[in-house]
N, C-alpha and C positions, 0 to 999 in steps of 0.2 A: 138768697142771702143766708138764711138760717143753715142751709146745708153746707154752704162754704164755711161758715163760722164753726160748725161742728167738725169739719175736716181738719181745720187748722188746730182746733182744741185737741183732736186726736194726735196730731203730730207733736204738739207741745207736750202731751201726756207721755210720750216716749222719751222726753228730756227731763222729767222730774223723778226724784228717787230719794230715799232715806238711806241708801247703801253707802256707808263711809268709805268703801273702796273705790267707788265710782264718782261720787259727787265732786264737783270742781269749785263750788262756791255755795254760800249760804245766803238766803234772802228771806224777807218778810213779804209774803204774798199780798197781804192787805195793804202794804205800802205801794208795791209795784203796780197793782191794778189801778191806782189813782194817779199815775203819771199823765195827767191830761195834756200836758204840753207836748207829748209825743204825737197826738193826733187832734187835739182840740175837740174831742168827742165828749161822750157822756161821762158822768163822774167816776164810774168804775168799769173797767173792761179787762177781761182775762186776756185779750189779744196783746195787751202790753207786756205780759209775761213773755210771750214769744219774741217780742222785740228785744227785751233785755237778754234773753238766752242767745239770740243771734249776735248781739254785741259781745257777749262773752266768747262765743265761738270765734269771731273775728279776732278778738284779743288773743286767744290761745292758738289760733291758727289750726283749729281741729274741727272735724265733723262730729256730730252726736255728742255734744258736751252736756252732761246732765248737771242740774242744780238741786240743792237740798232746800225745799221751801218749808217755812214754818208759817202759821197763820193763826190769827185770833179766832176764837170760836164764833164770834159774832159775824164773821164773813160768810159762814154757811147759810145765814138767813138774811144777808144784806140786800135790801130792796134796790140798791144801785146796780147790782148785777142782774142779768136776765135770769129767768127761771132755769134755762138750760145751763147757764154758767154756774149757778148755785148747785144744781144737780151734779155737775162735773166736779166741783170742789168737794161735795159730800162723798162722791164715789172715790176720789183720790184719797180722802181721809179714811174711808172704809177699806181701801186697798193698802193703806200704809205708805202711800207715796208722798204724803205730806204729814207734818206733825201739827196737830190741832191743840192749841194751848191757851190758857188764860193770860200768859205773859210772854208773847213770842219775842219781843225785843231782847229780854234777858236770856232766853234760850238761844236766840240767834248768835249772840256773842259767846255764850258757853260752847256752842258747837264749833264755832270758828276757833276758839281756844283749844278745845280738845282735839280737833281733827287737823289743825293747821291750815284752815281754809281761809280764803278771802271773804269779806262781807260785801254784798252788793246793796248799797243803801245810800240815800241822801241824808239820812238822819245824822245829827251830831251826838256824840257819846261822851261829852266832856265830863259828866258825872261818873263815868265808868272807868276812868283812866287808872284809878287806884287798883281796881281789881284786874283790869286788862291792860297792862302797860304797853303792849304791842300796838295799841290804837294810836299812840304817838310815836313809838320807836320805829314802827314799820308802816309808814304812811301809805305805801303802795298796796297795803293789804285791806284798806278801806276804800272801796271803789264806788264812786257815784255814777249811775247811769244818767247821761245827759245828752241833749241834742248837740250836734256839731254841723259844720257845713256839709259833711259827708254822710249825715244821718246819725242816729243814736250810737253812742260810744261809751266807754268806761274811762273815767279819769280818777286819779288819786285825789282824795278830798283835800289833801295838802297842796294840790295844784300839780299840773303837769301830766305827762303820760304815765299810765299805770304800768310799772315794771316791778314784778314780784315773782318770787319763786317759793313754792310751798316748802316749809321746813318739815312737813310730816306731822303726825300726831304728837302732842305733848307727852311727857312721861306719864301724867295721870291718864290721858286719853289712851295711850298704848296699853296701860294696865287694864282699863275698862274694856277695851276692844279685844283683849286676850281671852275674855270669858264669855260664855253665853249666860243670859239672864232671863228670868221668868217673872211675869207680873201675876199677882193673885187675882186680878180682875179677870173673870171669864171672857174668853174671846178677844183678849187684847191683841191687835194686829201687829203692834211693834215688838212685844215681848211675850207673845203667846207661843202656841205649838206650831205656828205656821198655817193654821186653818183660816186666819183672817176673820173679817166680820166686824169685830168691835162693837156689835150691837147696834150699828148705824142703819140708815135707811136702805142701804144696798148690801146688807149683811149676807143675804142669800146669793148675791152675785159676786162677792169679794173674791179676790185671787187666792188660790190655795197653794201656789207654787213658790211662795217666798222662801228664799234660801236662808237657813239659819245663820250663815256667815255674813248675811246682809244686814243683820241687826244694827240699828243705830246705837250710839253710845248712850248709856243712862244719863239722867240728870243727877246732880249731887244735892241732896237735901241734908244739911247738917253733916256732910261727909259720907252719907250712906247713898248707894246707888238706888235711884228711884225711877219709876215710870213718869216721863214728863206729861203724859196725857191724863193719867188717872191719879197721879200723886200718891202712888202706893209704893212701899218699899219692895225692891226686887230681891229674889233669891238667886244665888249662884247655881247655875245649871251645868257647870263644868267648862272645860277648855273650848274655846271657839275652833272650828275646823281650820286647818291650814288653808291658805288661799294665796293665789298669785294673780296680779293684774297684768293682763297681756294686751297688746295693741296690734291692730291690723294696719299695715302701711302699704299703700298702693301708689306706685310711681313716686315714692319719696314723701308721701303725704299720709299722715295719721288719720284714718277714716273712722275707726271704732275702737273703744276699749271694752274689755269684757273680763269677767272674774271666773277663774278655775278654782274650785275648792275641793277639799278632800272628799266631801260628800256629793259633789256634782261635777262630772266631767263635761266638756263642752265640745261639740262638733262644729267644725268650720268647713265651709265649702261654698260652691256656687249657689246652692239653695238647699241646705240640710233639711232632712225630713223630720228629724226629731225636735221636740219642744226645746226652746232655749238655744237652738243652734245659731251660729253666726253666719248671716247671709252676705256673700261677697258680690253677687251677680251685678248689682247696680253700679259697681265701680270698675268693672272688668271690660277690657277690650274684646272684640269678637274673638281674636286668637286665644286670649286667656280663658274666655268662657268655654271654648272648645277643649282646652287642655284640662282645666280644673273640674273635677268631678263634683256631682251634686253633694255628696258626702266625701270630703277629701282627707282631712286630718282630725283626729280626736286628741284633745289635750286632757291629761289626767294628773292628779297629784297622788303619788304613791310613797308613803313613808317620808314625806317631805320633799321628794324629788318631783320635778316637773317632767312629765314624759309625753313625747309626741308619738302617736300611732298613725301610720299611713294606712288609709282604707280606700285609697283612690285606684283608678285604672292606670294612670300614667306615672305615679310616683311623685316624690318630692325631694327636696334637698335640705341639708343643714349647713349653715355657715358658722363654724365655730368662732366664738368671740366676735361675731359680726363681720368677719373678713369677707371682702368682695373678690378675693383672688380665686379664680376658677380652680387652681390647683388645690385649694384648701376645702373646697365644697365636697361634702360627704353625701352620697346618694342615699335616700331613704325610700327603699322600694315598697311595693304593695305588701301589706301586712307586717312590715318592719316597724320597729320602734326604737326610740333613743331618748336617753335622759338628757335634758337640756341644762347646760351649765352656764352661769354668769351671763355673758352677752350673746350666747348662741341664738341664732335666728333661723326659723324654718321658712323655706322659700317654696311656695306652691307652684310658682311660675316666675320667670324673670320680672322683677319689680313688684311681686306680690308677696309680701313678707309678714311674718308674725313673730313677735318676741316680747319679752317683758317690757312693760311700759317705761321702765327706767333706762332702757337702751337708747331712747330718743328724747332729746331735750326740747325739741321744737316739733310742733305738729306739721308745719310746712304747707298748710292749706291756705291758699291765697283767697279763694272765694268759697267758704264753707257752705254746705247745703243749708238753706234757710228753713226753719220751721214755719215760716210765714208764706211759703210758696203757694199754699192753698188758701191764703187769706183773701177776703174781699178786697176790691180795687182800692178803697180808701186806705186800708192798712198797708197795701203795697206802696202807695204814694208816700206814706210816712217814712218808709225805709229809704226811698230813693230821692226824696226832695233835697234841694240844695240848702 
């Protein structure tokens, strides 16, 4: 049982981040782990986070949907969690995958406001309407994870089905996200030099590959950008690198989003060898796996232009403006490259496409891959019960 729980926590870890380009919703981890009505189990369980993430994936009809968790510091030592779960939360904190705060509720709403994201919560925020008027004007943006006849789902707190489209970052959020910030606290994992650590229990094991462009937005203290974790005023470290959010679509279904930044290109293929590459193999048919190379296309940002470089054996194609007319398709041969404009789509194989995430309004995935697939039997019953 312990091994199975560790496996599902590893799967959940792949769906948590503080990267504003990738996160699709904000939540308070300390609240979610106490949704005992999901399983009738112990007072707190990290597996409930996976259940909520699965509900969000179904709502958005996408695979690999990440959430942005904030958490009260007390959860790191909460005796209602198992020792392994507490260790996982501390590791996530040291890796910068979650924000650890003295007041997570306030920060959750601030993040939703700055980034234009929905909030996954059952809490009522009546006292916050003056500061965050969208809580009442955009009811579909406050989504409550609840049980339903078909399993856990998300509903607008005002009632009814959650129907909501992100407006994108607010003007203040866009301004904050246009810059890089540095925290004076040594080893700050959120606003440090990328070395990670944060002085936590797992500082020596913390990730060292955090992308500068993946910094979260600062919190505002008296109008000054500050570190939410250390409550220290941040210094402006210059412009944030240009970045583009791309999506992989296989058979008309969005399977994965990823970020290409000016300081970090991304390799996409059947099973890329380099760190940070996007692996397609699990979604491909046998014919597609034979055609698509291990390393197939590299995406880079050059001077603000998104460029696709073919490094495959069989070549690729570009569909200008997303046109599916074969006469419009432009061959991208081995070692060739092309600047991608507007709605251009790179096609590695028929039905295997990559383009800007804004090209597709719907994920189209009817049964998203569940992070709970490796969960113990009881957790699986929670998802499927009537």
